[in-house]
KOLVOMI-269574 format. One record per residue (C-alpha): residue number from 0; x, y, z; chain. Coordinates in nm, 3 decimals, always signed. Layout:
BEGIN
+-----+---------+---------+---------+-----+
: seq :    east :   north :      up : mol :
+-----+---------+---------+---------+-----+
: NUM :       X :       Y :       Z :   A :
...
+-----+---------+---------+---------+-----+
//
This chain:
BEGIN
+-----+---------+---------+---------+-----+
: seq :    east :   north :      up : mol :
+-----+---------+---------+---------+-----+
:   0 :  +1.681 :  +1.007 :  +0.634 :   A :
:   1 :  +1.411 :  +1.075 :  +0.378 :   A :
:   2 :  +1.579 :  +0.983 :  +0.094 :   A :
:   3 :  +1.724 :  +0.666 :  +0.210 :   A :
:   4 :  +1.340 :  +0.569 :  +0.308 :   A :
:   5 :  +1.213 :  +0.636 :  +0.041 :   A :
:   6 :  +1.479 :  +0.445 :  -0.179 :   A :
:   7 :  +1.412 :  +0.103 :  +0.051 :   A :
:   8 :  +1.050 :  +0.194 :  -0.006 :   A :
:   9 :  +1.063 :  +0.196 :  -0.383 :   A :
:  10 :  +1.311 :  -0.058 :  -0.420 :   A :
:  11 :  +1.111 :  -0.301 :  -0.263 :   A :
:  12 :  +0.804 :  -0.243 :  -0.489 :   A :
:  13 :  +1.009 :  -0.269 :  -0.783 :   A :
:  14 :  +1.101 :  -0.632 :  -0.660 :   A :
:  15 :  +0.729 :  -0.705 :  -0.573 :   A :
:  16 :  +0.659 :  -0.619 :  -0.954 :   A :
:  17 :  +0.998 :  -0.827 :  -0.999 :   A :
:  18 :  +0.872 :  -1.144 :  -0.825 :   A :
:  19 :  +0.531 :  -1.101 :  -0.949 :   A :
:  20 :  +0.608 :  -1.127 :  -1.253 :   A :
:  21 :  +0.826 :  -1.416 :  -1.260 :   A :
:  22 :  +0.500 :  -1.555 :  -1.081 :   A :
:  23 :  +0.288 :  -1.519 :  -1.332 :   A :
:  24 :  +0.051 :  -1.296 :  -1.153 :   A :
:  25 :  +0.053 :  -1.017 :  -1.398 :   A :
:  26 :  +0.084 :  -1.015 :  -1.731 :   A :
:  27 :  +0.450 :  -0.882 :  -1.803 :   A :
:  28 :  +0.695 :  -1.115 :  -1.977 :   A :
:  29 :  +0.845 :  -0.839 :  -2.171 :   A :
:  30 :  +1.211 :  -0.822 :  -1.889 :   A :
:  31 :  +1.326 :  -0.521 :  -2.104 :   A :
:  32 :  +0.944 :  -0.368 :  -1.929 :   A :
:  33 :  +0.979 :  -0.491 :  -1.616 :   A :
:  34 :  +1.353 :  -0.307 :  -1.555 :   A :
:  35 :  +1.155 :  +0.012 :  -1.721 :   A :
:  36 :  +0.905 :  +0.008 :  -1.439 :   A :
:  37 :  +1.258 :  +0.112 :  -1.165 :   A :
:  38 :  +1.342 :  +0.464 :  -1.335 :   A :
:  39 :  +0.960 :  +0.597 :  -1.301 :   A :
:  40 :  +0.959 :  +0.398 :  -0.937 :   A :
:  41 :  +1.286 :  +0.569 :  -0.857 :   A :
:  42 :  +1.205 :  +0.911 :  -1.031 :   A :
:  43 :  +0.904 :  +0.983 :  -0.929 :   A :
:  44 :  +0.970 :  +0.865 :  -0.577 :   A :
:  45 :  +1.239 :  +1.088 :  -0.503 :   A :
:  46 :  +1.013 :  +1.434 :  -0.647 :   A :
:  47 :  +1.085 :  +1.685 :  -0.415 :   A :
:  48 :  +0.709 :  +1.797 :  -0.401 :   A :
:  49 :  +0.636 :  +1.702 :  -0.036 :   A :
:  50 :  +0.896 :  +1.947 :  +0.080 :   A :
:  51 :  +0.751 :  +2.221 :  -0.141 :   A :
:  52 :  +0.414 :  +2.149 :  -0.011 :   A :
:  53 :  +0.504 :  +2.131 :  +0.353 :   A :
:  54 :  +0.664 :  +2.522 :  +0.307 :   A :
:  55 :  +0.349 :  +2.603 :  +0.116 :   A :
:  56 :  +0.603 :  +2.670 :  -0.253 :   A :
:  57 :  +0.449 :  +2.374 :  -0.502 :   A :
:  58 :  +0.370 :  +2.699 :  -0.740 :   A :
:  59 :  +0.744 :  +2.632 :  -0.817 :   A :
:  60 :  +0.652 :  +2.301 :  -0.974 :   A :
:  61 :  +0.417 :  +2.390 :  -1.215 :   A :
:  62 :  +0.589 :  +2.531 :  -1.495 :   A :
:  63 :  +0.851 :  +2.195 :  -1.518 :   A :
:  64 :  +0.546 :  +1.963 :  -1.458 :   A :
:  65 :  +0.370 :  +2.153 :  -1.778 :   A :
:  66 :  +0.671 :  +2.101 :  -2.004 :   A :
:  67 :  +0.754 :  +1.774 :  -1.877 :   A :
:  68 :  +0.401 :  +1.625 :  -1.963 :   A :
:  69 :  +0.460 :  +1.763 :  -2.294 :   A :
:  70 :  +0.788 :  +1.633 :  -2.367 :   A :
:  71 :  +0.622 :  +1.277 :  -2.254 :   A :
:  72 :  +0.369 :  +1.275 :  -2.467 :   A :
:  73 :  +0.598 :  +1.359 :  -2.774 :   A :
:  74 :  +0.805 :  +1.086 :  -2.654 :   A :
:  75 :  +0.538 :  +0.809 :  -2.638 :   A :
:  76 :  +0.365 :  +0.910 :  -3.061 :   A :
:  77 :  +0.731 :  +0.886 :  -3.146 :   A :
:  78 :  +0.856 :  +0.571 :  -2.948 :   A :
:  79 :  +0.557 :  +0.389 :  -2.849 :   A :
:  80 :  +0.399 :  +0.161 :  -3.174 :   A :
:  81 :  +0.302 :  -0.162 :  -3.055 :   A :
:  82 :  +0.371 :  -0.397 :  -2.702 :   A :
:  83 :  +0.701 :  -0.497 :  -2.824 :   A :
:  84 :  +0.844 :  -0.132 :  -2.733 :   A :
:  85 :  +0.540 :  -0.059 :  -2.466 :   A :
:  86 :  +0.871 :  -0.007 :  -2.240 :   A :
:  87 :  +0.928 :  +0.414 :  -2.328 :   A :
:  88 :  +0.598 :  +0.453 :  -2.190 :   A :
:  89 :  +0.754 :  +0.388 :  -1.847 :   A :
:  90 :  +1.125 :  +0.543 :  -1.972 :   A :
:  91 :  +0.947 :  +0.856 :  -2.086 :   A :
:  92 :  +0.765 :  +0.897 :  -1.756 :   A :
:  93 :  +1.070 :  +0.832 :  -1.565 :   A :
:  94 :  +1.298 :  +1.076 :  -1.793 :   A :
:  95 :  +0.990 :  +1.337 :  -1.740 :   A :
:  96 :  +0.962 :  +1.257 :  -1.365 :   A :
:  97 :  +1.353 :  +1.334 :  -1.350 :   A :
:  98 :  +1.335 :  +1.623 :  -1.515 :   A :
:  99 :  +1.062 :  +1.741 :  -1.225 :   A :
: 100 :  +1.262 :  +1.621 :  -0.963 :   A :
: 101 :  +1.574 :  +1.788 :  -1.050 :   A :
: 102 :  +1.404 :  +2.091 :  -1.085 :   A :
: 103 :  +1.285 :  +2.062 :  -0.712 :   A :
: 104 :  +1.582 :  +2.001 :  -0.588 :   A :
: 105 :  +1.766 :  +2.297 :  -0.761 :   A :
: 106 :  +1.462 :  +2.524 :  -0.618 :   A :
: 107 :  +1.512 :  +2.391 :  -0.233 :   A :
: 108 :  +1.926 :  +2.445 :  -0.264 :   A :
: 109 :  +1.936 :  +2.756 :  -0.455 :   A :
: 110 :  +1.634 :  +2.889 :  -0.298 :   A :
: 111 :  +1.582 :  +2.808 :  -0.002 :   A :
: 112 :  +1.869 :  +2.652 :  +0.159 :   A :
: 113 :  +1.820 :  +2.316 :  +0.151 :   A :
: 114 :  +2.134 :  +2.108 :  +0.259 :   A :
: 115 :  +2.197 :  +1.694 :  +0.259 :   A :
: 116 :  +2.291 :  +1.593 :  +0.564 :   A :
: 117 :  +2.452 :  +1.220 :  +0.707 :   A :
: 118 :  +2.155 :  +1.105 :  +0.952 :   A :
: 119 :  +2.231 :  +0.812 :  +1.204 :   A :
: 120 :  +2.129 :  +0.470 :  +1.185 :   A :
: 121 :  +1.916 :  +0.508 :  +1.490 :   A :
: 122 :  +1.742 :  +0.823 :  +1.340 :   A :
: 123 :  +1.704 :  +0.652 :  +1.045 :   A :
: 124 :  +1.590 :  +0.385 :  +1.211 :   A :
: 125 :  +1.339 :  +0.627 :  +1.440 :   A :
: 126 :  +1.173 :  +0.846 :  +1.087 :   A :
: 127 :  +1.137 :  +0.491 :  +0.903 :   A :
: 128 :  +0.854 :  +0.337 :  +1.255 :   A :
: 129 :  +0.731 :  +0.679 :  +1.272 :   A :
: 130 :  +0.657 :  +0.682 :  +0.905 :   A :
: 131 :  +0.499 :  +0.415 :  +0.835 :   A :
: 132 :  +0.168 :  +0.477 :  +1.015 :   A :
: 133 :  +0.171 :  +0.760 :  +0.766 :   A :
: 134 :  +0.257 :  +0.591 :  +0.469 :   A :
: 135 :  -0.004 :  +0.316 :  +0.511 :   A :
: 136 :  -0.253 :  +0.595 :  +0.582 :   A :
: 137 :  -0.192 :  +0.742 :  +0.261 :   A :
: 138 :  -0.227 :  +0.379 :  +0.078 :   A :
: 139 :  -0.573 :  +0.275 :  +0.264 :   A :
: 140 :  -0.735 :  +0.701 :  +0.192 :   A :
: 141 :  -0.612 :  +0.763 :  -0.096 :   A :
: 142 :  -0.497 :  +0.487 :  -0.323 :   A :
: 143 :  -0.773 :  +0.254 :  -0.221 :   A :
: 144 :  -0.905 :  +0.202 :  -0.573 :   A :
: 145 :  -0.557 :  +0.175 :  -0.737 :   A :
: 146 :  -0.527 :  -0.205 :  -0.490 :   A :
: 147 :  -0.938 :  -0.242 :  -0.626 :   A :
: 148 :  -0.747 :  -0.250 :  -1.001 :   A :
: 149 :  -0.505 :  -0.375 :  -0.923 :   A :
: 150 :  -0.680 :  -0.718 :  -0.786 :   A :
: 151 :  -0.969 :  -0.708 :  -1.068 :   A :
: 152 :  -0.623 :  -0.745 :  -1.355 :   A :
: 153 :  -0.568 :  -1.068 :  -1.142 :   A :
: 154 :  -0.875 :  -1.173 :  -1.160 :   A :
: 155 :  -1.108 :  -0.988 :  -1.392 :   A :
: 156 :  -1.128 :  -0.996 :  -1.764 :   A :
: 157 :  -1.053 :  -0.734 :  -2.036 :   A :
: 158 :  -1.409 :  -0.578 :  -2.031 :   A :
: 159 :  -1.463 :  -0.565 :  -1.622 :   A :
: 160 :  -1.132 :  -0.395 :  -1.608 :   A :
: 161 :  -1.230 :  -0.152 :  -1.894 :   A :
: 162 :  -1.559 :  -0.031 :  -1.698 :   A :
: 163 :  -1.353 :  -0.025 :  -1.399 :   A :
: 164 :  -1.078 :  +0.201 :  -1.547 :   A :
: 165 :  -1.383 :  +0.455 :  -1.725 :   A :
: 166 :  -1.530 :  +0.482 :  -1.308 :   A :
: 167 :  -1.187 :  +0.494 :  -1.180 :   A :
: 168 :  -1.134 :  +0.745 :  -1.334 :   A :
: 169 :  -1.402 :  +1.014 :  -1.277 :   A :
: 170 :  -1.323 :  +0.908 :  -0.887 :   A :
: 171 :  -0.974 :  +1.021 :  -0.909 :   A :
: 172 :  -1.110 :  +1.340 :  -1.099 :   A :
: 173 :  -1.373 :  +1.404 :  -0.798 :   A :
: 174 :  -1.108 :  +1.262 :  -0.547 :   A :
: 175 :  -0.885 :  +1.612 :  -0.659 :   A :
: 176 :  -1.148 :  +1.860 :  -0.498 :   A :
: 177 :  -1.186 :  +1.659 :  -0.223 :   A :
: 178 :  -0.808 :  +1.643 :  -0.137 :   A :
: 179 :  -0.774 :  +1.990 :  -0.191 :   A :
: 180 :  -1.029 :  +2.151 :  +0.059 :   A :
: 181 :  -0.912 :  +1.929 :  +0.379 :   A :
: 182 :  -0.524 :  +2.059 :  +0.376 :   A :
: 183 :  -0.659 :  +2.422 :  +0.315 :   A :
: 184 :  -0.937 :  +2.409 :  +0.617 :   A :
: 185 :  -0.621 :  +2.278 :  +0.836 :   A :
: 186 :  -0.417 :  +2.571 :  +0.733 :   A :
: 187 :  -0.633 :  +2.850 :  +0.787 :   A :
: 188 :  -0.819 :  +2.709 :  +1.048 :   A :
: 189 :  -0.600 :  +2.506 :  +1.246 :   A :
: 190 :  -0.611 :  +2.748 :  +1.497 :   A :
: 191 :  -0.970 :  +2.815 :  +1.548 :   A :
: 192 :  -1.210 :  +2.696 :  +1.783 :   A :
: 193 :  -1.377 :  +2.313 :  +1.726 :   A :
: 194 :  -1.700 :  +2.482 :  +1.667 :   A :
: 195 :  -1.662 :  +2.718 :  +1.418 :   A :
: 196 :  -1.443 :  +2.418 :  +1.202 :   A :
: 197 :  -1.745 :  +2.156 :  +1.266 :   A :
: 198 :  -1.961 :  +2.463 :  +1.056 :   A :
: 199 :  -1.757 :  +2.482 :  +0.772 :   A :
: 200 :  -1.729 :  +2.103 :  +0.736 :   A :
: 201 :  -2.083 :  +2.070 :  +0.759 :   A :
: 202 :  -2.108 :  +2.346 :  +0.496 :   A :
: 203 :  -1.876 :  +2.126 :  +0.285 :   A :
: 204 :  -2.036 :  +1.789 :  +0.312 :   A :
: 205 :  -2.367 :  +2.005 :  +0.190 :   A :
: 206 :  -2.167 :  +2.081 :  -0.162 :   A :
: 207 :  -2.049 :  +1.733 :  -0.203 :   A :
: 208 :  -2.363 :  +1.604 :  -0.090 :   A :
: 209 :  -2.521 :  +1.835 :  -0.409 :   A :
: 210 :  -2.250 :  +1.776 :  -0.610 :   A :
: 211 :  -2.320 :  +1.350 :  -0.564 :   A :
: 212 :  -2.691 :  +1.437 :  -0.666 :   A :
: 213 :  -2.595 :  +1.558 :  -1.003 :   A :
: 214 :  -2.326 :  +1.357 :  -1.107 :   A :
: 215 :  -2.568 :  +1.036 :  -1.035 :   A :
: 216 :  -2.833 :  +1.240 :  -1.230 :   A :
: 217 :  -2.618 :  +1.307 :  -1.508 :   A :
: 218 :  -2.398 :  +0.993 :  -1.527 :   A :
: 219 :  -2.659 :  +0.771 :  -1.732 :   A :
: 220 :  -2.700 :  +1.070 :  -2.023 :   A :
: 221 :  -2.288 :  +1.156 :  -2.061 :   A :
: 222 :  -2.220 :  +0.773 :  -2.106 :   A :
: 223 :  -2.516 :  +0.708 :  -2.384 :   A :
: 224 :  -2.401 :  +1.030 :  -2.552 :   A :
: 225 :  -2.019 :  +0.927 :  -2.501 :   A :
: 226 :  -1.992 :  +0.544 :  -2.524 :   A :
: 227 :  -2.184 :  +0.248 :  -2.687 :   A :
: 228 :  -2.417 :  +0.007 :  -2.520 :   A :
: 229 :  -2.129 :  -0.240 :  -2.434 :   A :
: 230 :  -2.008 :  +0.048 :  -2.184 :   A :
: 231 :  -2.374 :  +0.091 :  -2.013 :   A :
: 232 :  -2.295 :  -0.139 :  -1.730 :   A :
: 233 :  -2.018 :  +0.151 :  -1.639 :   A :
: 234 :  -2.329 :  +0.363 :  -1.548 :   A :
: 235 :  -2.430 :  +0.164 :  -1.214 :   A :
: 236 :  -2.064 :  +0.181 :  -1.153 :   A :
: 237 :  -1.950 :  +0.503 :  -1.140 :   A :
: 238 :  -2.268 :  +0.568 :  -0.936 :   A :
: 239 :  -2.153 :  +0.362 :  -0.666 :   A :
: 240 :  -1.822 :  +0.538 :  -0.746 :   A :
: 241 :  -1.931 :  +0.840 :  -0.691 :   A :
: 242 :  -2.115 :  +0.765 :  -0.365 :   A :
: 243 :  -1.772 :  +0.568 :  -0.212 :   A :
: 244 :  -1.607 :  +0.948 :  -0.355 :   A :
: 245 :  -1.848 :  +1.091 :  -0.086 :   A :
: 246 :  -1.801 :  +0.862 :  +0.175 :   A :
: 247 :  -1.467 :  +0.932 :  +0.150 :   A :
: 248 :  -1.460 :  +1.299 :  +0.094 :   A :
: 249 :  -1.620 :  +1.323 :  +0.463 :   A :
: 250 :  -1.380 :  +1.115 :  +0.597 :   A :
: 251 :  -1.101 :  +1.330 :  +0.494 :   A :
: 252 :  -1.282 :  +1.647 :  +0.588 :   A :
: 253 :  -1.324 :  +1.463 :  +0.976 :   A :
: 254 :  -0.989 :  +1.325 :  +0.971 :   A :
: 255 :  -0.762 :  +1.645 :  +0.869 :   A :
: 256 :  -0.962 :  +1.938 :  +1.069 :   A :
: 257 :  -1.172 :  +1.737 :  +1.306 :   A :
: 258 :  -1.037 :  +1.391 :  +1.456 :   A :
: 259 :  -0.665 :  +1.547 :  +1.481 :   A :
: 260 :  -0.831 :  +1.804 :  +1.743 :   A :
: 261 :  -1.044 :  +1.475 :  +1.931 :   A :
: 262 :  -0.788 :  +1.253 :  +1.852 :   A :
: 263 :  -0.423 :  +1.116 :  +1.906 :   A :
: 264 :  -0.238 :  +1.011 :  +1.585 :   A :
: 265 :  -0.255 :  +0.682 :  +1.745 :   A :
: 266 :  -0.625 :  +0.649 :  +1.747 :   A :
: 267 :  -0.673 :  +0.812 :  +1.385 :   A :
: 268 :  -0.448 :  +0.537 :  +1.247 :   A :
: 269 :  -0.622 :  +0.327 :  +1.411 :   A :
: 270 :  -0.945 :  +0.401 :  +1.271 :   A :
: 271 :  -0.773 :  +0.406 :  +0.869 :   A :
: 272 :  -0.629 :  +0.022 :  +0.976 :   A :
: 273 :  -1.004 :  -0.052 :  +1.000 :   A :
: 274 :  -1.117 :  +0.164 :  +0.712 :   A :
: 275 :  -0.888 :  -0.081 :  +0.529 :   A :
: 276 :  -0.914 :  -0.409 :  +0.616 :   A :
: 277 :  -1.336 :  -0.363 :  +0.519 :   A :
: 278 :  -1.187 :  -0.290 :  +0.208 :   A :
: 279 :  -0.993 :  -0.620 :  +0.141 :   A :
: 280 :  -1.313 :  -0.812 :  +0.316 :   A :
: 281 :  -1.520 :  -0.667 :  +0.080 :   A :
: 282 :  -1.252 :  -0.763 :  -0.201 :   A :
: 283 :  -1.308 :  -1.113 :  -0.032 :   A :
: 284 :  -1.690 :  -1.112 :  -0.106 :   A :
: 285 :  -1.625 :  -1.006 :  -0.410 :   A :
: 286 :  -1.384 :  -1.287 :  -0.513 :   A :
: 287 :  -1.619 :  -1.562 :  -0.312 :   A :
: 288 :  -2.012 :  -1.469 :  -0.387 :   A :
: 289 :  -1.964 :  -1.220 :  -0.681 :   A :
: 290 :  -1.798 :  -1.426 :  -0.966 :   A :
: 291 :  -2.009 :  -1.697 :  -1.164 :   A :
: 292 :  -1.957 :  -2.029 :  -1.217 :   A :
: 293 :  -2.031 :  -2.267 :  -1.535 :   A :
: 294 :  -2.386 :  -2.380 :  -1.333 :   A :
: 295 :  -2.492 :  -2.027 :  -1.324 :   A :
: 296 :  -2.398 :  -1.905 :  -1.659 :   A :
: 297 :  -2.632 :  -2.220 :  -1.786 :   A :
: 298 :  -2.895 :  -2.101 :  -1.539 :   A :
: 299 :  -2.844 :  -1.741 :  -1.634 :   A :
: 300 :  -2.944 :  -1.883 :  -2.036 :   A :
: 301 :  -2.618 :  -1.929 :  -2.153 :   A :
: 302 :  -2.523 :  -2.252 :  -2.281 :   A :
: 303 :  -2.230 :  -2.261 :  -2.457 :   A :
: 304 :  -1.896 :  -2.056 :  -2.549 :   A :
: 305 :  -1.608 :  -2.015 :  -2.755 :   A :
: 306 :  -1.269 :  -1.936 :  -2.640 :   A :
: 307 :  -1.055 :  -1.899 :  -2.957 :   A :
: 308 :  -0.702 :  -1.919 :  -2.737 :   A :
: 309 :  -0.616 :  -2.070 :  -2.433 :   A :
: 310 :  -0.320 :  -2.254 :  -2.322 :   A :
: 311 :  -0.365 :  -2.695 :  -2.339 :   A :
: 312 :  -0.396 :  -2.741 :  -1.941 :   A :
: 313 :  -0.755 :  -2.570 :  -2.021 :   A :
: 314 :  -0.893 :  -2.809 :  -2.276 :   A :
: 315 :  -0.860 :  -3.045 :  -2.014 :   A :
: 316 :  -1.071 :  -2.842 :  -1.751 :   A :
: 317 :  -1.464 :  -3.003 :  -1.701 :   A :
: 318 :  -1.734 :  -2.728 :  -1.748 :   A :
: 319 :  -2.042 :  -2.888 :  -1.691 :   A :
: 320 :  -2.284 :  -2.790 :  -1.791 :   A :
: 321 :  -2.188 :  -2.551 :  -2.023 :   A :
: 322 :  -2.045 :  -2.642 :  -2.365 :   A :
: 323 :  -1.728 :  -2.468 :  -2.445 :   A :
: 324 :  -1.553 :  -2.513 :  -2.784 :   A :
: 325 :  -1.174 :  -2.430 :  -2.742 :   A :
: 326 :  -0.958 :  -2.314 :  -2.992 :   A :
: 327 :  -0.661 :  -2.411 :  -2.792 :   A :
: 328 :  -0.301 :  -2.210 :  -2.886 :   A :
: 329 :  -0.290 :  -2.021 :  -3.166 :   A :
: 330 :  -0.140 :  -2.188 :  -3.462 :   A :
: 331 :  +0.188 :  -1.947 :  -3.532 :   A :
: 332 :  +0.540 :  -1.884 :  -3.678 :   A :
: 333 :  +0.816 :  -1.982 :  -3.492 :   A :
: 334 :  +0.884 :  -1.623 :  -3.266 :   A :
: 335 :  +0.484 :  -1.494 :  -3.350 :   A :
: 336 :  +0.241 :  -1.358 :  -3.279 :   A :
: 337 :  +0.141 :  -1.368 :  -2.963 :   A :
: 338 :  +0.449 :  -1.612 :  -2.822 :   A :
: 339 :  +0.703 :  -1.279 :  -2.763 :   A :
: 340 :  +0.448 :  -1.050 :  -2.609 :   A :
: 341 :  +0.128 :  -1.128 :  -2.368 :   A :
: 342 :  +0.078 :  -1.529 :  -2.483 :   A :
: 343 :  +0.441 :  -1.613 :  -2.405 :   A :
: 344 :  +0.262 :  -1.818 :  -2.144 :   A :
: 345 :  +0.141 :  -2.110 :  -2.370 :   A :
: 346 :  -0.141 :  -1.904 :  -2.557 :   A :
: 347 :  +0.082 :  -1.991 :  -2.901 :   A :
: 348 :  +0.175 :  -2.276 :  -3.046 :   A :
: 349 :  +0.477 :  -2.243 :  -3.273 :   A :
: 350 :  +0.546 :  -2.438 :  -3.620 :   A :
: 351 :  +0.737 :  -2.435 :  -3.971 :   A :
: 352 :  +0.626 :  -2.501 :  -4.306 :   A :
: 353 :  +0.324 :  -2.714 :  -4.423 :   A :
: 354 :  +0.396 :  -3.018 :  -4.230 :   A :
: 355 :  +0.394 :  -2.845 :  -3.935 :   A :
: 356 :  +0.103 :  -2.683 :  -3.911 :   A :
: 357 :  -0.085 :  -3.016 :  -4.075 :   A :
: 358 :  +0.067 :  -3.215 :  -3.709 :   A :
: 359 :  -0.022 :  -2.869 :  -3.490 :   A :
: 360 :  -0.419 :  -2.923 :  -3.647 :   A :
: 361 :  -0.418 :  -3.274 :  -3.533 :   A :
: 362 :  -0.251 :  -3.254 :  -3.224 :   A :
: 363 :  -0.486 :  -3.010 :  -3.094 :   A :
: 364 :  -0.783 :  -3.162 :  -3.212 :   A :
: 365 :  -0.640 :  -3.479 :  -3.055 :   A :
: 366 :  -0.649 :  -3.272 :  -2.758 :   A :
: 367 :  -1.005 :  -3.187 :  -2.752 :   A :
: 368 :  -0.998 :  -2.824 :  -3.003 :   A :
: 369 :  -1.264 :  -2.785 :  -3.157 :   A :
: 370 :  -1.194 :  -2.455 :  -3.313 :   A :
: 371 :  -0.857 :  -2.362 :  -3.485 :   A :
: 372 :  -0.766 :  -2.026 :  -3.475 :   A :
: 373 :  -0.391 :  -1.872 :  -3.631 :   A :
: 374 :  -0.329 :  -1.513 :  -3.590 :   A :
: 375 :  -0.328 :  -1.268 :  -3.939 :   A :
: 376 :  +0.015 :  -1.106 :  -3.938 :   A :
: 377 :  +0.273 :  -1.042 :  -4.214 :   A :
: 378 :  +0.405 :  -1.245 :  -4.457 :   A :
: 379 :  +0.723 :  -1.325 :  -4.169 :   A :
+-----+---------+---------+---------+-----+
//
């Protein structure tokens, strides 16, 4: 039943990504790239790591994971050279996850005598119903930063995404500690008195607080040493992320060892859903009040801007009182850059020959373009 449920979820998310791309909500225009997503979804989703964690034997996946990561790097450096063959990133990830998953199942079947059985429809439905709150719980508490990143990819620009990615990397690194500790406390103190667990948790909260303060103080120096001034804005984002990590770590500490002794699972899930609702509300508020319009930019001292590539529809927009010089779509060769990759949705105007280029320039000028951009590539 677990396998069937995992396959259903994997297929759902694969189809979800496909329809997002078809609706132009994500910039994946390479169909091979979309299809290649399914392989890591499937192989990663069927990874039996949770089984091995349940029987406290995850050590059997350490070596397969290590060698698979080396294979992944070899495949990436050998096969990925530009955007056109970037689908190998996902295929390589799927191949390496396949080896990890197969190694895990060999251990389960040979060493621990696991067997496949045919579950009934009633049993699958019951498992799916009972597992859904746990599934949502995991998404909200452990993967909320991924949803923020996904939202930014739809609404923000490359600079904002780069800043967030750096902060998210810090958050994920810190979460490694915050994820292990509550599991260890629950495994070793589940039968102990609540008062003793509270003392242990209080000690870890103090440790987390010290780490938070150290991180907030050291991050400015770290960013200024390893990055240029364009990334200084990341200092404040990372510091906020550290505060988020601190709050989330306390939530994990209380959620695993303490709340389970006080509340039933239904009550815990309701609290987690509330936590998820706050994230959605925060994102809506950011989208509503956190973005700048043209008038705010002018009041802030920005009077004009030059846009070096945009579909024709942008040339007809009203951006008063801001002055914008648009290039419109790049004038490029037939099937030239960027029409076969990220710019297939109107960011390139394909032409052929001298007369074709002249006609394209006249057309763009008549449409409102005041800058002409041509990508520089090979002679083809």
